PASEVEX-102342 format. One line per field, with one value per atom (N, C-alpha, C, CB): residue number from 1; residue in three letters; x, y, z. Coordinates in steps of 0.001 Angstrom, whole numbers, plus 500000, padded with zeros to 6 digits. Glycine has a CB too. Layout:
BEGIN
n	c(NUM|...)
res	c(ALA|...)
c1	c(X|...)
c2	c(Y|...)
c3	c(Z|...)
END
This chain:
BEGIN
n	c(1|1|1|1|2|2|2|2|3|3|3|3|4|4|4|4|5|5|5|5|6|6|6|6|7|7|7|7|8|8|8|8|9|9|9|9|10|10|10|10|11|11|11|11|12|12|12|12|13|13|13|13|14|14|14|14|15|15|15|15|16|16|16|16|17|17|17|17|18|18|18|18|19|19|19|19|20|20|20|20|21|21|21|21|22|22|22|22|23|23|23|23|24|24|24|24|25|25|25|25|26|26|26|26|27|27|27|27|28|28|28|28|29|29|29|29|30|30|30|30|31|31|31|31|32|32|32|32|33|33|33|33|34|34|34|34|35|35|35|35|36|36|36|36|37|37|37|37|38|38|38|38|39|39|39|39|40|40|40|40|41|41|41|41|42|42|42|42|43|43|43|43|44|44|44|44|45|45|45|45|46|46|46|46|47|47|47|47|48|48|48|48|49|49|49|49|50|50|50|50|51|51|51|51|52|52|52|52|53|53|53|53|54|54|54|54|55|55|55|55|56|56|56|56|57|57|57|57|58|58|58|58|59|59|59|59|60|60|60|60|61|61|61|61|62|62|62|62|63|63|63|63|64|64|64|64|65|65|65|65|66|66|66|66|67|67|67|67|68|68|68|68|69|69|69|69|70|70|70|70|71|71|71|71|72|72|72|72|73|73|73|73|74|74|74|74|75|75|75|75|76|76|76|76|77|77|77|77|78|78|78|78|79|79|79|79|80|80|80|80|81|81|81|81|82|82|82|82|83|83|83|83|84|84|84|84|85|85|85|85|86|86|86|86|87|87|87|87|88|88|88|88|89|89|89|89|90|90|90|90|91|91|91|91|92|92|92|92|93|93|93|93|94|94|94|94|95|95|95|95|96|96|96|96|97|97|97|97|98|98|98|98|99|99|99|99|100|100|100|100|101|101|101|101|102|102|102|102|103|103|103|103|104|104|104|104|105|105|105|105|106|106|106|106|107|107|107|107|108|108|108|108|109|109|109|109|110|110|110|110|111|111|111|111|112|112|112|112|113|113|113|113|114|114|114|114|115|115|115|115|116|116|116|116|117|117|117|117|118|118|118|118|119|119|119|119|120|120|120|120|121|121|121|121|122|122|122|122|123|123|123|123|124|124|124|124|125|125|125|125|126|126|126|126|127|127|127|127|128|128|128|128|129|129|129|129|130|130|130|130|131|131|131|131|132|132|132|132|133|133|133|133|134|134|134|134|135|135|135|135|136|136|136|136|137|137|137|137|138|138|138|138|139|139|139|139|140|140|140|140|141|141|141|141|142|142|142|142|143|143|143|143|144|144|144|144|145|145|145|145|146|146|146|146|147|147|147|147|148|148|148|148|149|149|149|149|150|150|150|150|151|151|151|151|152|152|152|152|153|153|153|153|154|154|154|154|155|155|155|155|156|156|156|156|157|157|157|157|158|158|158|158|159|159|159|159|160|160|160|160|161|161|161|161|162|162|162|162|163|163|163|163|164|164|164|164|165|165|165|165|166|166|166|166|167|167|167|167|168|168|168|168|169|169|169|169|170|170|170|170|171|171|171|171|172|172|172|172|173|173|173|173|174|174|174|174|175|175|175|175|176|176|176|176|177|177|177|177|178|178|178|178|179|179|179|179|180|180|180|180|181|181|181|181|182|182|182|182|183|183|183|183|184|184|184|184|185|185|185|185|186|186|186|186|187|187|187|187|188|188|188|188|189|189|189|189|190|190|190|190)
res	c(ASN|ASN|ASN|ASN|VAL|VAL|VAL|VAL|TYR|TYR|TYR|TYR|PRO|PRO|PRO|PRO|HIS|HIS|HIS|HIS|ALA|ALA|ALA|ALA|ALA|ALA|ALA|ALA|ARG|ARG|ARG|ARG|TRP|TRP|TRP|TRP|PHE|PHE|PHE|PHE|ALA|ALA|ALA|ALA|HIS|HIS|HIS|HIS|VAL|VAL|VAL|VAL|THR|THR|THR|THR|ALA|ALA|ALA|ALA|LEU|LEU|LEU|LEU|LEU|LEU|LEU|LEU|GLY|GLY|GLY|GLY|ALA|ALA|ALA|ALA|SER|SER|SER|SER|PHE|PHE|PHE|PHE|PRO|PRO|PRO|PRO|GLY|GLY|GLY|GLY|LYS|LYS|LYS|LYS|GLY|GLY|GLY|GLY|SER|SER|SER|SER|GLY|GLY|GLY|GLY|VAL|VAL|VAL|VAL|THR|THR|THR|THR|ILE|ILE|ILE|ILE|ALA|ALA|ALA|ALA|GLY|GLY|GLY|GLY|ALA|ALA|ALA|ALA|ALA|ALA|ALA|ALA|VAL|VAL|VAL|VAL|SER|SER|SER|SER|ALA|ALA|ALA|ALA|THR|THR|THR|THR|GLY|GLY|GLY|GLY|GLY|GLY|GLY|GLY|ALA|ALA|ALA|ALA|ALA|ALA|ALA|ALA|ALA|ALA|ALA|ALA|ALA|ALA|ALA|ALA|LYS|LYS|LYS|LYS|PRO|PRO|PRO|PRO|ALA|ALA|ALA|ALA|ALA|ALA|ALA|ALA|ALA|ALA|ALA|ALA|ASP|ASP|ASP|ASP|ASP|ASP|ASP|ASP|ASP|ASP|ASP|ASP|ASP|ASP|ASP|ASP|ASP|ASP|ASP|ASP|ASP|ASP|ASP|ASP|VAL|VAL|VAL|VAL|ASP|ASP|ASP|ASP|ILE|ILE|ILE|ILE|LEU|LEU|LEU|LEU|GLN|GLN|GLN|GLN|GLU|GLU|GLU|GLU|SER|SER|SER|SER|ASP|ASP|ASP|ASP|ASP|ASP|ASP|ASP|ASP|ASP|ASP|ASP|ASP|ASP|ASP|ASP|ASP|ASP|ASP|ASP|ASP|ASP|ASP|ASP|ASP|ASP|ASP|ASP|LEU|LEU|LEU|LEU|PHE|PHE|PHE|PHE|GLY|GLY|GLY|GLY|GLU|GLU|GLU|GLU|MET|MET|MET|MET|THR|THR|THR|THR|GLU|GLU|GLU|GLU|GLU|GLU|GLU|GLU|GLU|GLU|GLU|GLU|LYS|LYS|LYS|LYS|LYS|LYS|LYS|LYS|ARG|ARG|ARG|ARG|LYS|LYS|LYS|LYS|GLU|GLU|GLU|GLU|VAL|VAL|VAL|VAL|ILE|ILE|ILE|ILE|ALA|ALA|ALA|ALA|ALA|ALA|ALA|ALA|LYS|LYS|LYS|LYS|LYS|LYS|LYS|LYS|ALA|ALA|ALA|ALA|LYS|LYS|LYS|LYS|SER|SER|SER|SER|ALA|ALA|ALA|ALA|GLU|GLU|GLU|GLU|LYS|LYS|LYS|LYS|ALA|ALA|ALA|ALA|LYS|LYS|LYS|LYS|LEU|LEU|LEU|LEU|SER|SER|SER|SER|LYS|LYS|LYS|LYS|SER|SER|SER|SER|MET|MET|MET|MET|VAL|VAL|VAL|VAL|ILE|ILE|ILE|ILE|MET|MET|MET|MET|ASP|ASP|ASP|ASP|ILE|ILE|ILE|ILE|LYS|LYS|LYS|LYS|PRO|PRO|PRO|PRO|TRP|TRP|TRP|TRP|ASP|ASP|ASP|ASP|ASP|ASP|ASP|ASP|THR|THR|THR|THR|THR|THR|THR|THR|ASP|ASP|ASP|ASP|LEU|LEU|LEU|LEU|ALA|ALA|ALA|ALA|LYS|LYS|LYS|LYS|MET|MET|MET|MET|GLU|GLU|GLU|GLU|GLU|GLU|GLU|GLU|TYR|TYR|TYR|TYR|VAL|VAL|VAL|VAL|ARG|ARG|ARG|ARG|SER|SER|SER|SER|ILE|ILE|ILE|ILE|THR|THR|THR|THR|TYR|TYR|TYR|TYR|ASP|ASP|ASP|ASP|GLY|GLY|GLY|GLY|LEU|LEU|LEU|LEU|LEU|LEU|LEU|LEU|TRP|TRP|TRP|TRP|GLY|GLY|GLY|GLY|GLN|GLN|GLN|GLN|CYS|CYS|CYS|CYS|LYS|LYS|LYS|LYS|GLN|GLN|GLN|GLN|VAL|VAL|VAL|VAL|ALA|ALA|ALA|ALA|VAL|VAL|VAL|VAL|GLY|GLY|GLY|GLY|PHE|PHE|PHE|PHE|GLY|GLY|GLY|GLY|ILE|ILE|ILE|ILE|LYS|LYS|LYS|LYS|LYS|LYS|LYS|LYS|LEU|LEU|LEU|LEU|GLN|GLN|GLN|GLN|MET|MET|MET|MET|THR|THR|THR|THR|THR|THR|THR|THR|VAL|VAL|VAL|VAL|ILE|ILE|ILE|ILE|GLU|GLU|GLU|GLU|ASP|ASP|ASP|ASP|ALA|ALA|ALA|ALA|LYS|LYS|LYS|LYS|VAL|VAL|VAL|VAL|GLU|GLU|GLU|GLU|SER|SER|SER|SER|ILE|ILE|ILE|ILE|ASP|ASP|ASP|ASP|ILE|ILE|ILE|ILE|ILE|ILE|ILE|ILE|ILE|ILE|ILE|ILE|GLU|GLU|GLU|GLU|ASP|ASP|ASP|ASP|ASP|ASP|ASP|ASP|LEU|LEU|LEU|LEU|VAL|VAL|VAL|VAL|GLN|GLN|GLN|GLN|ASP|ASP|ASP|ASP|GLY|GLY|GLY|GLY|GLU|GLU|GLU|GLU|ASN|ASN|ASN|ASN|GLU|GLU|GLU|GLU|PHE|PHE|PHE|PHE|ILE|ILE|ILE|ILE|GLN|GLN|GLN|GLN|SER|SER|SER|SER|VAL|VAL|VAL|VAL|ASP|ASP|ASP|ASP|ILE|ILE|ILE|ILE|VAL|VAL|VAL|VAL|ALA|ALA|ALA|ALA|PHE|PHE|PHE|PHE|ASN|ASN|ASN|ASN|LYS|LYS|LYS|LYS|LEU|LEU|LEU|LEU)
c1	c(567287|566368|566148|565042|566907|566771|565530|568041|565258|564120|563266|564601|562450|561706|560669|561017|560034|559009|559639|558220|560760|561442|561933|562620|562441|562909|561748|563614|560595|559419|558954|558269|558941|558554|559505|558541|560810|561808|561628|563221|561368|561166|559911|561054|558876|557617|557808|556508|558446|558666|559588|559256|560581|561503|560788|562691|559888|559147|558230|558328|557622|556709|557442|555799|558503|559174|560555|559290|560936|562273|562564|562454|561573|561782|561962|560604|561442|561558|562951|560538|563678|565013|566012|565036|566453|567397|568758|567549|569490|570821|570852|571244|572030|572200|572107|573547|571296|571178|572428|569918|572857|574040|573727|575230|574296|574132|572939|574005|572155|570984|570989|569668|570671|570559|569143|571574|568807|567451|567199|567202|568225|568050|567718|569297|567869|567482|568644|566451|569822|570978|571672|571953|571951|572608|574111|572205|574792|576246|576752|576810|577534|578011|579254|578307|579546|580707|582001|580671|581995|583224|583456|583175|582402|582592|582687|583818|582048|582122|581335|581634|580724|580014|578802|579575|578190|577017|577399|576361|578600|579045|579445|580207|579881|580310|579120|581099|577971|576791|576273|575690|576080|575589|576575|575297|577855|578831|578675|580259|578412|578208|576903|578216|575897|574611|574691|573532|575591|575707|576383|576469|576971|577630|576617|578434|575369|574346|573818|573206|574072|573667|572210|574540|571507|570107|569181|569689|569612|568774|568685|569325|567534|567330|567558|565908|568454|568743|567825|570265|566871|565901|566488|564692|567647|568290|569117|569158|569406|570242|569483|570675|570069|569434|569758|569901|568765|569001|569880|567656|570590|571450|570664|572589|569370|568526|568152|567264|568659|568336|567168|569558|566546|565431|564210|565072|564086|562920|563028|562728|564216|564384|563756|565874|562986|562313|563031|560799|563862|564677|563960|565925|562909|562247|560869|562131|560463|559189|557988|559053|558184|557053|556275|557526|554972|554117|554048|552711|554031|553883|552406|554446|552113|550728|549898|550674|550489|549761|549430|550578|550383|550145|549075|551440|549092|548086|546691|548414|546592|545291|544796|545387|545707|545332|544853|546524|545549|545164|543796|546229|543530|542231|541117|542249|541366|540363|540073|540833|541101|540911|540118|542282|540441|539712|538247|540367|537994|536611|535835|536590|536490|535825|535529|536688|536462|536228|535076|537502|535025|533942|532598|534196|532592|531355|530889|531552|531810|531423|530977|532588|531589|531160|529769|532163|529511|528184|527144|528188|527527|526627|526347|527227|527365|527187|526243|528543|526297|525399|523948|525776|523735|522385|521826|522356|522623|522135|521181|523309|520114|519079|518773|517798|518188|517790|516353|518748|515614|514258|514262|513239|513721|513700|512242|514512|511890|510568|510749|509873|510003|510165|508848|510684|508955|507841|508009|507777|507038|507096|506034|506874|506488|505582|505242|506207|503949|503532|503734|502058|503531|503672|502554|503695|501307|500180|499034|499703|497879|496752|496023|495787|496344|495693|496420|495587|497575|498349|497622|499790|497470|496814|497796|496325|497505|498417|498442|498019|497366|497352|498316|495921|498333|499281|500719|498928|500877|502211|502732|502185|501879|502283|502611|501178|501811|502059|503406|500923|503700|504984|506148|505030|506019|507096|507308|506770|506227|506346|506898|504985|506818|507356|508881|506796|509490|510955|511445|511441|512243|512718|514233|512085|514800|516232|516368|517033|517473|517773|518109|518949|517366|517594|516703|519026|515726|514801|513394|514877|512745|511394|510524|511381|509485|508577|507599|507825|507317|506405|505106|507048|504586|503278|503364|502721|502184|502086|500823|502077|500926|499726|499781|499602|498580|498476|498378|497243|499225|499272|498952|500668|498022|497639|498768|496315|499095|500117|499442|501002|498440|497710|497127|498618|496046|495366|494938|496280|494541|494055|495148|493202|496381|497497|497871|498736|498078|498504|499833|497429|500544|501806|501729|503043|502604|502704|503819|502961|503529|504577|504760|504210|505900|506159|507352|506398|507290|508427|509044|508002|510314|511033|512109|511653|512390|513465|514522|512947|515769|516865|517905|517507|518491|519620|520876|519676|521617|522756|523834|523360|524022|525070|524683|525375|523380|522935|522608|521726|522034|521663|522747|520262|523414|524543|524106|525222|523047|522593|521145|523493|520343|518954|518901|518136|519914|519957|520043|521142|520759|520872|519514|521915|518767|517433|516519|516838|516609|515767|516097|515952|517367|517768|517517|519243|517936|517873|516492|518867|515780|514530|513276|514505|513319|512108|512002|512080|512960|512876|513275|513764|514296|514812|515096|513813|515739|516115|514925|517170|513786|512607|511839|513008|512203|511531|510434|512536|510234|509194|507831|509433|506855|505538|504725|504763|505072|504329|505030|504098|506325|507048|507825|508009|507564|508308|509591|507437|509446|510611|510370|510921|511465|511420|512281|511914|511724|512448|512541|511758|513696|513846|513455|515329|512397|511890|512685|510386|512941|513663|514504|512678|515661|516567|517077|517756|516569|516894|517504|515658|518519|519112|518235|520591|518029|517232|518125|516291)
c2	c(587435|587924|586863|588336|586977|586032|586380|586038|587661|588130|589071|588847|588513|589404|590255|588587|589723|590491|591650|589573|591394|592456|593539|591882|593116|594088|594929|593378|594298|595039|596029|594063|595598|596481|597670|595712|597379|598436|599443|597841|598943|599830|600684|599012|600078|600802|601901|599816|601569|602541|603656|601856|603309|604317|605262|603650|604714|605565|606525|604710|606056|606903|607899|606045|607456|608288|608760|607541|608473|608820|610308|608360|611132|612588|613095|613311|612350|612769|612526|612041|611604|611255|611387|609821|612614|612793|612194|614282|611841|611270|609843|611320|609287|607928|606953|607769|605921|604870|604010|604007|603552|602707|601428|603444|600335|599064|598262|599299|598787|598072|598133|598670|597030|597004|596627|596017|596869|596584|595093|597219|594314|592868|592266|592216|592993|592523|591995|591465|591917|591435|592613|590666|592504|593580|593453|593564|594576|594576|594249|595952|593208|592805|593600|591298|593617|594365|593702|594489|592379|591678|591748|590233|592108|592240|590906|593041|589878|588526|588368|587534|587211|586855|587758|585395|588226|589084|590403|589344|590889|592131|591912|592722|590724|590452|590386|589152|589841|589725|591092|588963|592062|593360|594061|594240|593854|594491|593973|594246|592695|592142|592645|590618|592845|593324|594795|593124|595567|596986|597240|597687|596205|596382|596688|595134|596275|596496|597912|595454|598799|600198|600423|601050|599390|599552|599586|598425|599030|599022|600425|598038|600755|602053|601893|602617|602695|602650|603660|602960|603148|604053|604825|603285|604413|605146|606309|604223|606295|607329|608649|606938|609662|610969|611684|611802|612353|613043|614274|613450|614658|615832|617119|615738|616985|618141|618797|617739|619979|620678|621650|621426|621635|622538|622173|622523|620899|620447|620762|618964|621059|621339|622685|621322|622693|623905|624418|623645|625412|625905|626926|626504|627561|628625|628233|629831|626989|626515|627015|626920|627405|627851|626640|628708|626820|625710|625607|625874|624380|624173|624301|622782|624297|624413|623225|624511|622020|620826|620910|619561|621367|621511|622557|621884|623670|624713|624184|625932|623441|622879|621883|622196|621049|620054|620738|619121|621799|622530|623197|623583|623723|624332|623297|625018|622102|621038|620608|619831|620486|620096|621165|619867|622430|623519|623530|624871|623253|623216|622072|623069|620923|619783|620074|618520|620726|621081|622073|621669|623045|624026|623357|625147|622416|621708|620856|620831|620181|619370|620252|618468|621425|622349|622887|623509|623147|623610|622524|624004|621291|620159|619984|618865|620202|620094|621178|620189|622365|623436|623079|624740|622352|622039|620774|621898|620041|618791|619067|617922|618282|618439|617084|619071|617122|615903|616058|615587|614952|614938|614107|614374|614691|614031|613863|614847|612645|612377|612134|611147|612915|612843|612472|614179|611686|611443|612373|609946|613275|614236|613820|615718|613422|612844|613862|611586|613965|614890|614272|615288|615097|614613|613650|615782|613991|613117|613337|613381|612714|612804|614137|611701|614973|616278|617381|616660|617069|618067|618397|617552|619662|620115|619968|621603|619022|618744|619880|617447|620634|621772|622858|622346|623113|624093|623567|624416|622252|621658|621793|620173|621560|621720|623177|621220|624083|625513|625912|626354|625361|625649|625124|625030|623914|623322|624140|621852|624538|625319|626722|625421|627207|628542|628540|629044|627367|627268|627459|625885|628485|628779|628888|630080|628339|628445|628631|627182|629225|629326|627922|630332|627439|626105|625044|625727|625436|624508|624795|624629|623767|623922|622809|623902|623199|622213|621751|622796|620454|619873|619449|618695|618335|617872|617328|616793|617308|616830|615992|618014|614883|614080|613541|612912|613295|612752|611236|613348|610538|609085|608592|608562|607628|607082|606203|606265|606419|605623|604510|606515|604855|603895|604583|602737|604019|604551|606005|604440|606357|607705|608731|608162|608338|609273|609255|608901|610430|610560|611303|611297|611103|611818|612491|610852|613476|614141|613487|615666|613241|612768|613864|611367|614547|615700|615439|616964|616009|615954|617334|615448|617341|618595|618355|619137|619376|619327|620319|619651|619840|620710|620785|620206|621952|622109|621794|623560|620796|620290|621341|619106|622243|623255|624335|623894|624585|625670|625195|626344|624006|623481|622515|622779|622850|622036|620628|622700|620528|619214|619319|618669|618342|618306|617975|617270|617272|616919|618155|616002|619157|620393|621083|621339|621085|621681|620911|621705|619587|618760|619028|617259|619004|619173|620593|618830|621595|622967|623601|623812|623303|624009|623180|624449|621901|621100|620534|619962|619749|619072|619995|617830|620772|621724|621044|622870|619906|619133|618832|619887|618537|618167|619331|617283|620544|621718|622258|622803|621653|622096|621662|621529|622547|622231|621301|623502|621203|620352|619025|621088|619070|617935|617164|618423|615853|614981|614491|613779|613984|613458|613510|612014|613393|613395|612238|614767|611447|610351|610619|608989|610327|610443|609088|610859|609105|607890|607586|608029|608609|608424|609656|608160|609431|610508|610166|610683|610838|610509|611695|610037|611430|612468|612637|612106|613884|614162|614442|615344)
c3	c(717859|718862|719926|718226|720975|722073|722896|722963|723072|723858|723002|725157|722109|721201|721926|720125|722961|723674|724454|724631|725065|725800|724841|726610|723673|722690|722173|721524|721956|721488|722560|721121|723809|724910|724991|726249|724895|724978|723841|724943|722639|721498|721707|720188|722250|722492|723551|722944|724654|725720|725242|726965|724477|723962|723007|723258|722186|721263|722022|720288|723110|723875|724764|724721|725405|726393|725961|727673|724750|724284|724371|722872|724067|724102|725530|723442|726491|727886|728436|728737|727842|728313|727167|728894|726895|725787|726121|725448|725094|725271|724764|726743|724724|724214|725364|723472|725164|726171|726150|725931|727286|727318|728073|727965|727588|728271|727786|729729|726854|726356|724841|726932|724232|722779|722399|722157|721166|720709|720634|719354|720386|720294|721640|719733|722693|724013|724825|723886|724260|725004|725658|724084|726912|727642|727497|729127|727472|727416|728811|726906|728905|730220|730594|730252|731861|732342|731904|733865|731716|731320|729836|731752|729058|727622|726938|727332|727449|726894|725616|727897|725458|724234|724007|724287|725072|724924|724261|726291|724501|723887|722440|724667|722066|720704|719756|720647|720226|719369|718930|720094|719820|719373|718446|720566|718637|717774|716349|718290|716194|714868|714270|714918|715066|714579|714178|715644|714765|714453|713113|715543|712512|711218|710126|710851|710303|709305|709463|709428|708491|708600|708231|707727|707704|707314|708528|706376|709655|710849|711428|711898|711945|712568|714056|712270|714589|716022|716704|716320|717470|718076|719238|718537|719728|720806|720295|721612|719008|718417|718412|716983|718998|719026|717725|720257|717174|715911|716159|715244|715114|715214|714995|714207|714716|714464|715783|713678|716041|717278|717100|717784|715902|715646|716482|714167|716863|717616|719102|717427|719584|721000|721340|721385|722410|722853|724092|723144|723909|725000|725872|724456|725350|726083|726597|725215|726408|726933|726157|728352|724888|724078|723597|722878|723470|723071|721554|723658|721063|719627|719271|719194|717980|717522|718002|715988|717963|718410|719891|718129|720691|722127|722404|722849|721638|721819|721489|720942|720379|719990|721033|718612|721520|722529|723811|722835|724197|725401|725222|725749|724034|723750|723797|722385|723264|723276|724707|722439|725508|726921|727665|727619|727426|728078|727647|727757|726371|725876|726522|724342|726681|727321|728786|727202|729480|730880|731004|731506|730107|730144|729870|729122|728948|728616|729786|727372|730475|731624|732794|732054|732967|734013|733706|734159|732429|732009|732269|730509|732015|732248|733739|731666|734570|736018|736535|736732|735929|736336|736034|735639|734955|734524|735167|733037|735911|736484|737640|736959|737646|738663|739276|738064|740459|741143|741629|742327|741557|742088|743360|741044|744433|745734|746156|746804|746553|747107|748600|746400|749418|750868|751544|751416|752591|753501|754682|753959|754870|755966|756974|755462|758175|759169|760259|759796|760601|761659|763043|761471|764082|765451|765833|766417|765468|765818|764834|767276|765116|764195|764260|764474|765236|765358|764597|766811|764025|763273|761979|762974|761699|760471|759302|760609|758399|757284|756265|756594|756140|755217|755696|755083|757001|757555|757457|759035|757643|757534|756109|757956|755123|753726|753424|752785|753946|753747|754351|754371|755540|756178|755330|757587|754805|753993|752730|753628|752075|750834|751089|750144|752332|752640|752692|753974|752736|752746|751315|753333|751099|749745|749736|749209|748707|748410|746915|748902|746507|745094|744590|744828|743614|743077|743705|743266|744532|745185|744689|746739|744140|743622|744191|742067|744939|745524|744465|746747|744461|743486|744126|742800|743636|744114|745538|743178|746172|747544|747662|748564|748357|748609|750033|747580|750559|751912|751808|752676|752566|752553|753961|752070|754044|755352|755897|755246|757181|757850|758654|758771|759424|760240|761457|760663|761974|763165|762972|764389|761778|761495|761262|762610|761332|761113|759635|762003|759085|757695|757652|756844|756570|756348|754991|756429|754783|753487|752688|753653|751429|750527|749485|749857|749561|748693|747792|749529|746601|745688|745601|744281|745360|745143|744098|746471|743339|742353|742801|740898|742881|743294|742184|744610|742027|741117|741916|740490|741462|742230|742464|741523|741520|741670|742676|740323|742855|743729|745139|743132|745262|746575|747016|746542|748101|748562|748939|749753|749755|750203|750658|751347|750275|750728|752220|749913|752712|754132|755028|754404|754575|755348|755441|754713|754339|754344|755289|752920|755252|756122|757587|755796|757932|759337|759859|759497|759093|759593|759469|758864|758388|758123|758418|756695|758119|758304|759722|757293|760135|761434|762581|761440|762406|763402|764744|763603|764702|765902|766811|766694|766210|766991|767566|768091|767249|767802|766895|768068|765746|764829|765363|763405|765306|765863|764971|766098|763663|762740|762452|761450|762228|761636|762700|760535|762731|763640|762969|764079|761729|761022|759522|761470|758784|757324|756830|756732|755938|755300|753808|755573|753227|751773|751188|751355|750370|749740|748473|749413|747673|746402|746126|745221|745524|745142|743750|746179|742718|741338|740626|740598|739794|738950|737708|738553|737325|736121|734942|736348)
END
């Protein structure tokens, strides 16, 4: 064994991918010495090693043609593996349907004369499938101005994006009579 690591690698790759490449390999031996084109000393060593019939030649293809699948039918192991993969995909899809996110938003009014009770009522009137409004509290900003801090729980599979709700329904490009801007304070997966 002049190159034991290369021979081990070759044996490993052949064991894993041997079925993908049927036929007899040529020009490579398990001992790691390549057959040269001139047939010199490198070719003489493998010939002497082949005299020992106890060694298993991993390149030798078996004469058993029962294992060959000519019609592309799946074996029992392949069917079971495919069923397990499908079950795992279904379970992960089910988990994705159940995933929820909690969003805490700061909703800021235009000025100190904005009625925060009406602003909260307006925000709660926005409904989507998978959108649930939670608690709301008034937080002082400064100079007598207060903002609403509201929580909402969204189902990730049903609500595409909270940003779309903020832009289209809450802020409305600055045309909303109550809301000046909305900031997301926290966005947590539940």
